[in-house]
C-alpha positions in Angstrom: -33.8 232.7 69.1 -33.4 235.7 71.4 -36.4 236.3 73.7 -37.8 239.8 74.1 -37.3 241.0 77.6 -39.9 243.0 79.5 -37.6 246.0 79.3 -37.2 245.9 75.6 -41.0 245.5 75.2 -41.5 248.5 77.3 -39.1 250.6 75.2 -41.0 249.6 72.1 -44.4 250.4 73.6 -43.1 253.8 74.8 -41.8 254.5 71.3 -45.0 253.6 69.6 -47.0 255.6 72.1 -44.8 258.7 71.7 -45.2 258.6 67.9 -49.0 258.3 68.3 -49.0 261.1 70.8 -47.3 263.5 68.5 -50.1 263.1 65.9 -52.6 265.9 66.4 -55.6 267.5 64.7 -55.4 271.2 63.9 -58.5 273.2 63.3 -59.0 275.8 60.6 -62.1 278.1 60.5 -63.3 281.3 58.8 -63.8 282.5 62.4 -60.2 281.7 63.3 -57.1 283.9 63.7 -53.7 283.0 62.5 -50.8 282.8 65.0 -47.9 280.6 65.8 -50.0 278.6 68.2 -53.4 278.4 66.5 -55.1 275.2 65.6 -57.0 274.1 68.7 -60.8 273.8 68.7 -61.0 277.0 70.8 -58.4 278.9 68.8 -58.5 277.7 65.2 -56.3 279.1 62.5 -57.8 281.3 59.8 -55.8 279.9 56.9 -54.8 276.5 55.8 -51.3 277.7 55.2 -50.8 278.7 58.8 -52.1 275.4 60.0 -49.6 273.7 57.7 -46.8 275.8 59.3 -47.9 274.9 62.8 -48.4 271.2 62.1 -46.0 268.4 62.7 -45.5 265.6 60.1 -48.3 263.1 60.4 -50.8 265.6 61.8 -54.4 266.1 60.5 -55.7 269.5 59.5 -59.5 269.8 59.6 -60.9 272.8 57.7 -64.3 274.2 58.5 -66.8 275.4 55.8 -66.2 278.7 54.1 -63.9 280.4 51.6 -60.1 280.2 51.6 -57.4 281.6 49.3 -58.3 284.8 47.5 -61.2 285.6 49.8 -62.3 289.0 48.3 -61.4 288.0 44.7 -59.2 291.0 44.1 -56.4 289.0 42.4 -53.9 289.0 45.2 -53.3 287.3 48.5 -52.4 290.5 50.5 -55.6 290.9 52.5 -56.3 289.7 56.0 -57.5 286.1 56.2 -55.9 285.1 52.9 -53.4 282.3 52.3 -49.7 283.1 52.5 -47.8 280.0 51.4 -44.4 281.7 51.4 -43.7 280.4 47.9 -44.2 282.6 44.8 -46.8 281.3 42.4 -48.4 278.9 44.9 -51.6 279.6 46.8 -51.2 276.7 49.2 -48.1 274.6 49.7 -48.2 271.2 51.4 -44.6 270.7 52.5 -45.1 268.0 55.1 -46.7 264.5 55.2 -50.2 265.6 56.4 -53.8 264.7 56.2 -55.8 267.7 55.1 -59.6 267.3 55.2 -62.7 269.5 55.1 -65.3 269.1 57.8 -68.4 269.4 55.6 -67.2 268.4 52.1 -66.4 270.1 48.8 -69.8 271.8 48.5 -69.1 273.9 51.6 -65.4 274.4 51.5 -63.9 276.4 48.7 -60.3 277.4 47.9 -60.3 280.3 45.4 -57.1 280.5 43.4 -55.3 283.7 42.4 -53.8 284.8 39.1 -51.5 282.2 37.4 -50.6 280.4 40.7 -50.9 276.7 41.4 -53.9 276.6 43.8 -52.5 273.6 45.7 -48.9 272.5 45.4 -48.0 269.2 47.1 -44.3 269.1 47.7 -44.1 266.2 50.2 -44.7 262.5 50.1 -47.4 260.7 52.1 -50.0 263.5 51.9 -53.7 263.0 51.9 -55.8 265.8 50.4 -59.5 265.2 51.0 -61.4 262.0 51.5 -64.9 261.0 50.4 -67.3 263.7 51.6 -64.4 265.5 53.2 -62.8 267.2 50.2 -62.5 270.7 48.8 -63.7 272.7 45.8 -60.6 274.3 44.2 -61.6 277.0 41.7 -60.3 279.6 39.3 -57.1 281.0 38.0 -55.8 282.8 34.9 -54.0 281.1 32.0 -51.0 279.3 33.4 -52.7 278.4 36.7 -53.1 274.8 37.8 -55.7 273.4 40.3 -53.3 270.9 41.9 -49.7 270.1 41.2 -47.7 267.3 42.7 -43.9 267.7 42.7 -42.0 265.0 40.8 -40.1 264.1 44.0 -43.4 263.5 46.0 -44.8 260.0 46.2 -47.8 258.2 47.7 -50.2 261.1 47.6 -54.0 260.5 48.0 -56.6 262.8 46.6 -60.3 262.1 47.1 -63.6 263.8 47.2 -62.5 267.1 45.6 -63.8 269.3 42.9 -61.3 271.1 40.6 -63.0 273.7 38.5 -62.2 276.2 35.8 -58.3 276.3 35.9 -57.2 277.9 32.8 -53.7 276.3 32.9 -54.9 272.8 33.7 -57.0 271.0 36.3 -53.9 269.2 37.6 -50.4 268.1 36.8 -49.3 265.1 38.9 -45.6 264.2 39.0 -44.1 261.6 41.3 -45.2 258.0 41.8 -47.7 255.7 43.5 -50.5 258.2 44.0 -54.2 257.4 44.4 -56.6 259.8 42.7 -60.2 258.7 43.4 -63.8 260.1 43.5 -62.9 263.6 42.4 -64.6 265.9 39.9 -62.5 267.6 37.3 -64.3 270.4 35.4 -63.1 272.5 32.5 -59.5 271.6 32.2 -57.0 268.8 31.7 -55.6 266.5 34.4 -52.2 265.3 33.3 -50.5 262.3 35.0 -46.7 262.7 34.6 -45.6 260.0 37.1 -45.7 256.3 37.4 -47.8 253.7 39.2 -50.7 256.1 39.7 -54.3 254.9 40.2 -57.0 257.1 38.7 -60.4 255.6 39.6 -64.0 256.7 39.9 -63.5 260.3 38.8 -65.9 262.4 36.8 -64.5 264.7 34.1 -66.9 267.3 32.6 -65.7 269.5 29.7 -62.3 268.1 30.7 -59.6 265.7 29.5 -57.7 263.0 31.3 -54.1 262.7 29.9 -50.9 260.9 30.6 -47.6 262.5 30.0 -44.7 261.6 27.7 -42.7 259.9 30.4 -45.5 258.4 32.4 -45.5 254.7 33.1 -48.0 252.0 34.5 -50.9 254.4 35.2 -54.1 252.6 35.9 -57.2 254.5 34.6 -60.3 252.7 35.9 -64.0 253.4 36.0 -63.9 257.0 35.2 -66.5 259.0 33.3 -65.6 261.7 30.8 -68.4 263.9 29.4 -68.5 266.7 26.9 -64.7 267.0 26.5 -63.7 269.9 24.3 -60.8 267.8 23.0 -59.8 264.1 23.4 -61.5 262.4 26.3 -58.6 260.1 27.4 -55.3 261.2 25.8 -52.5 258.8 26.3 -48.7 259.0 26.0 -46.2 256.9 28.0 -45.9 253.2 28.5 -47.6 250.3 30.2 -50.9 251.9 31.1 -54.1 250.0 31.9 -57.2 251.7 30.7 -60.3 249.8 31.8 -64.1 250.2 32.4 -64.1 253.9 31.5 -66.9 255.7 29.7 -66.2 258.6 27.4 -69.3 260.2 26.0 -70.4 263.2 24.0 -67.0 264.7 23.3 -67.4 267.9 21.3 -64.2 267.3 19.2 -61.5 264.7 19.0 -61.5 261.0 19.8 -62.9 259.3 22.9 -59.6 257.5 23.6 -56.3 258.4 21.8 -52.9 256.7 22.0 -50.1 258.8 20.3 -46.6 260.0 20.6 -44.7 257.8 23.2 -47.8 255.7 23.8 -46.9 252.0 23.9 -48.0 248.8 25.6 -51.4 250.0 26.6 -54.2 247.7 27.7 -57.7 248.9 26.6 -60.2 246.7 28.5 -64.0 247.0 28.6 -64.2 250.7 27.8 -67.1 252.6 26.1 -66.7 255.5 23.6 -70.1 256.8 22.7 -71.3 259.9 20.7 -67.9 261.5 20.5 -67.4 263.8 17.4 -64.1 262.0 16.4 -63.1 258.4 16.4 -64.2 256.2 19.4 -60.7 254.7 19.8 -57.7 256.2 17.9 -54.3 254.4 18.2 -51.5 256.0 16.3 -48.3 254.7 17.9 -46.5 252.0 19.8 -46.7 248.2 20.0 -47.8 245.6 22.4 -51.3 247.0 22.9 -54.1 244.9 24.2 -57.6 245.8 22.9 -60.3 243.6 24.5 -64.0 244.0 25.2 -64.5 247.7 24.2 -67.6 249.3 22.6 -67.5 252.2 20.1 -71.0 253.4 19.5 -72.5 256.4 17.6 -69.2 258.3 17.3 -68.9 260.8 14.5 -66.0 259.1 12.7 -64.6 255.5 12.9 -65.4 253.3 15.9 -61.8 252.0 16.0 -59.0 253.7 14.1 -55.5 252.2 14.0 -52.8 253.9 11.9 -49.3 252.7 12.6 -46.3 254.2 10.8 -44.5 250.8 10.8 -45.9 247.3 10.4 -47.4 246.3 13.8 -49.1 243.2 14.9 -52.2 243.8 17.1 -55.1 241.6 18.1 -58.6 243.0 18.8 -60.7 240.6 20.8 -64.5 241.0 21.6 -64.8 244.6 20.5 -68.0 246.1 19.0 -68.3 249.0 16.6 -71.9 250.0 16.0 -73.7 252.9 14.4 -70.5 255.1 13.9 -70.4 257.8 11.4 -67.6 256.3 9.3 -66.2 252.7 9.3 -66.5 250.4 12.2 -62.8 249.4 12.1 -60.3 251.4 10.0 -56.7 250.2 9.4 -55.0 252.6 7.0 -51.5 252.0 8.4 -48.5 250.0 7.2 -48.6 246.1 7.5 -46.5 243.2 6.2 -47.1 239.5 6.0 -46.1 239.0 9.7 -47.3 242.2 11.3 -51.0 243.1 10.8 -54.3 243.5 12.7 -56.3 240.4 13.8 -60.0 240.7 14.7 -61.4 237.9 16.7 -65.0 237.7 18.0 -65.6 241.3 17.1 -68.7 243.0 15.7 -69.1 245.7 13.0 -72.8 246.5 12.8 -74.8 249.4 11.3 -72.0 251.8 10.7 -72.4 254.6 8.1 -69.1 253.7 6.5 -67.6 250.2 5.8 -67.7 247.5 8.4 -63.9 247.2 8.1 -61.7 249.4 6.0 -58.1 248.2 5.4 -55.2 249.0 3.2 -52.8 246.1 3.8 -52.9 242.6 5.5 -55.7 241.7 7.8 -57.2 238.6 9.5 -60.8 238.5 10.7 -62.3 235.4 12.3 -65.5 234.4 14.3 -66.8 237.9 13.9 -70.2 239.5 12.9 -70.3 242.0 10.0 -73.5 243.3 8.6 -75.7 246.4 8.2 -72.8 248.7 7.3 -73.6 251.3 4.6 -70.2 251.8 3.0 -70.2 253.3 -0.4 -73.9 252.9 -0.7 -74.1 249.2 -1.2 -73.3 247.5 2.2 -69.6 247.1 2.4 -68.6 244.5 5.1 -64.9 244.8 4.2 -63.5 247.4 1.9 -59.9 246.5 0.7 -58.4 249.8 -0.5 -55.3 248.5 -2.2 -53.9 245.4 -3.9 -51.1 245.2 -1.4 -51.5 242.4 1.1 -54.2 239.9 1.6 -57.2 239.4 3.9 -58.1 236.1 5.5 -61.8 236.5 6.6 -63.0 233.0 7.0 -65.6 231.8 9.5 -67.5 235.1 9.9 -71.2 235.9 9.8 -72.1 238.5 7.1 -75.8 238.9 7.6 -76.7 235.8 5.6 -75.9 232.1 6.0 -74.5 232.1 2.5 -71.8 234.6 3.3 -71.0 238.0 1.7 -73.4 239.3 -0.9 -76.4 241.6 -1.5 -79.0 242.5 1.1 -79.5 241.4 3.8 -75.8 240.5 3.8 -72.8 242.8 3.6 -70.6 242.6 0.5 -66.8 242.6 -0.1 -65.7 245.8 -1.7 -62.6 247.3 -3.3 -59.9 244.8 -4.3 -61.9 241.7 -3.6 -59.5 239.3 -5.3 -57.2 239.3 -2.3 -60.0 238.6 0.2 -60.7 235.0 1.3 -64.2 235.0 2.9 -64.8 231.3 2.6 -66.6 229.1 5.2 -69.0 231.7 6.4 -70.9 231.1 9.6 -74.7 230.5 9.4 -75.6 232.5 12.5 -74.5 235.7 14.2 -71.6 235.6 16.6 -72.7 237.1 19.9 -70.3 239.6 21.4 -70.8 240.5 25.1 -72.1 244.1 25.2 -70.7 246.6 27.6 -73.0 248.6 30.0 -74.4 251.8 28.6 -73.9 255.1 30.4 
């Protein structure tokens, strides 16, 4: 093994020191003046764009409180003190690997967008835009404008502690890969993830939608809250996503969670869909989904709605559908004797429709089904057609004797193809998710 000499170690130390020495912090202030040398504490820049121009890769830009972008709200960026990115249709362009932070947080530091522009366009990899308590409020724009856009060639971008508000063309469109999007507020718009291996965690969406694009892959959507969405709360396309521990509540229209189009291989784990006007969970496409530990409560339509255009095998484990406006679980799609839904350790309780409504094959085991209104006479399972059979053994129906009149739920529809033998004498407990 070769030994490091004192000379070689010295060279390494000098190299490391020189890299560290090049990293600087540039200051931006409403009291500053733009120039080719601005950025010091005694001579801050006026605009974020000028600080970006003056910065070297790896530098930090620290932005003081105040208003940036279209300062006088006249619809252009031609006035003194307003941003000049040098790129048409972009209010601020981050073209280098930089750390851009506010000094006092999003409540005090506002970027006002202009017209149909992208408010913040991130064209470089390894950019940090905001940290906890050091982010920005990015606001406004006409139809076509976007709060933040990440170029498809940019990777490893971190966004944290920001508020994106009222962007008529979308709260954000994130291309590229390996981003971290955490602890932001997204208000009145749609955040679309078009890239791969993106982490979206601990964000708040109000009157907004979190979506993944057609070609997206392996997006992790974790511990987010979506409130009062005007459409679907979490709207999924793409493949291999993990959707876990999210709460979608009080959506004004559409489902809480939807999987459609190119959506396939998605894991829904320990999510809550509550008081949305549409279905709680709506899965219309793909295969290889995992659906475990979710709660659909008090939604306007079905708690869980699965409608595949081709026979698809899917297992639902430890899911609860309670007090929904239609059926607890609805399976109108195509099945065959090898490809059909299986419900294990699930609960359908107190829904205004049937407990479970199904057209084709189905297996239900070790589940609790009672208190569902159905067609006015407590339907635990409603078999809508004579095609296919239902194996529904070892379930609790509200009575130790199995399906029947009150207090139990009955079998409805084409009952001759339902095997509900060996009922359980007591209720199967399903672990309940936390309530928002």
